[in-house]
C-alpha angles and dihedrals in degrees: 000000000000122000091248090052091048092050091048093052091044093054091046092052092047090053093047090050093046093051093039087227098179097172093052092048090051091047088055088059103255109153111253092231089061095056096094089048093049095050092054096053119116122229090257091052091050089052090051089050092054105034118084093001135107096218098113137052123210094268092051097260113153119236094216099203095048090041091055091051092048092047091051090050092049093048089053090049091049091050090048090051090048093053092046092051092047090053092048089051088054096053105274113172128221094257089054096049091044092051095047102035108013094236119159123242090253092051092050093046091049092049091050090054093049090051092046094243115153107161116189130208131003126323108274111237116216119235122253094268092052092046090056090052090049091053092051090047092047091055091054090069101049090125093063128085111262096256093049090044092059093046094048091048090052091049092050092049091050091049093047096048100030095243120171124217089253092054092048091050094049093047093040091231097175092045092050090048091052092048093051096045093045091051093049093047091049091051090048092051091050091048092049092048090049092049091048092049091048091050093051091048091052091049091052091048094059111099112206114234113231117211112212135179126238120223124231119243 
């Protein structure tokens, strides 16, 4: 789809959304169940929906199959953005966001400003007793994807200890959690590699005993 075509479709969708023209949107082929979703999209999200996709023909007719794929992709992107923002609000550091989402330092800094996050000081490291509780809590969410796992662990800690968003930002709770978990997982990987290497060395060190027969003279 050419840039002119993309711009044309983009402007048409913006106008349809602005006027809340339900009948025209349905005539274009947008599934009725997606109407509430469509009318809540931002201008940037509409541009993402249109650009680089094959959802729309020149006369603004929806290609249903491609549209469904694009919608699913956008919903996943929106959910990813939501989780990232929730972690930033709970004190996530740049190394954490970079590792989990691949965002640049500038992107993270800009997002912090937009969310009104201005954490001061160093990340507060929990004591040994708290770290043990964090490890037990972390293992409760093994079934979740890593990003969701971090967010759920932060939410549980805030619920359990009555922490506000401001306190989590100031203490860098999410960043501290990431630092602790990363350190533990690295130690675990080293220990497993060492155990595996030791086992292979022992296997190579075993000399098989050959049982032979002696002839009679």
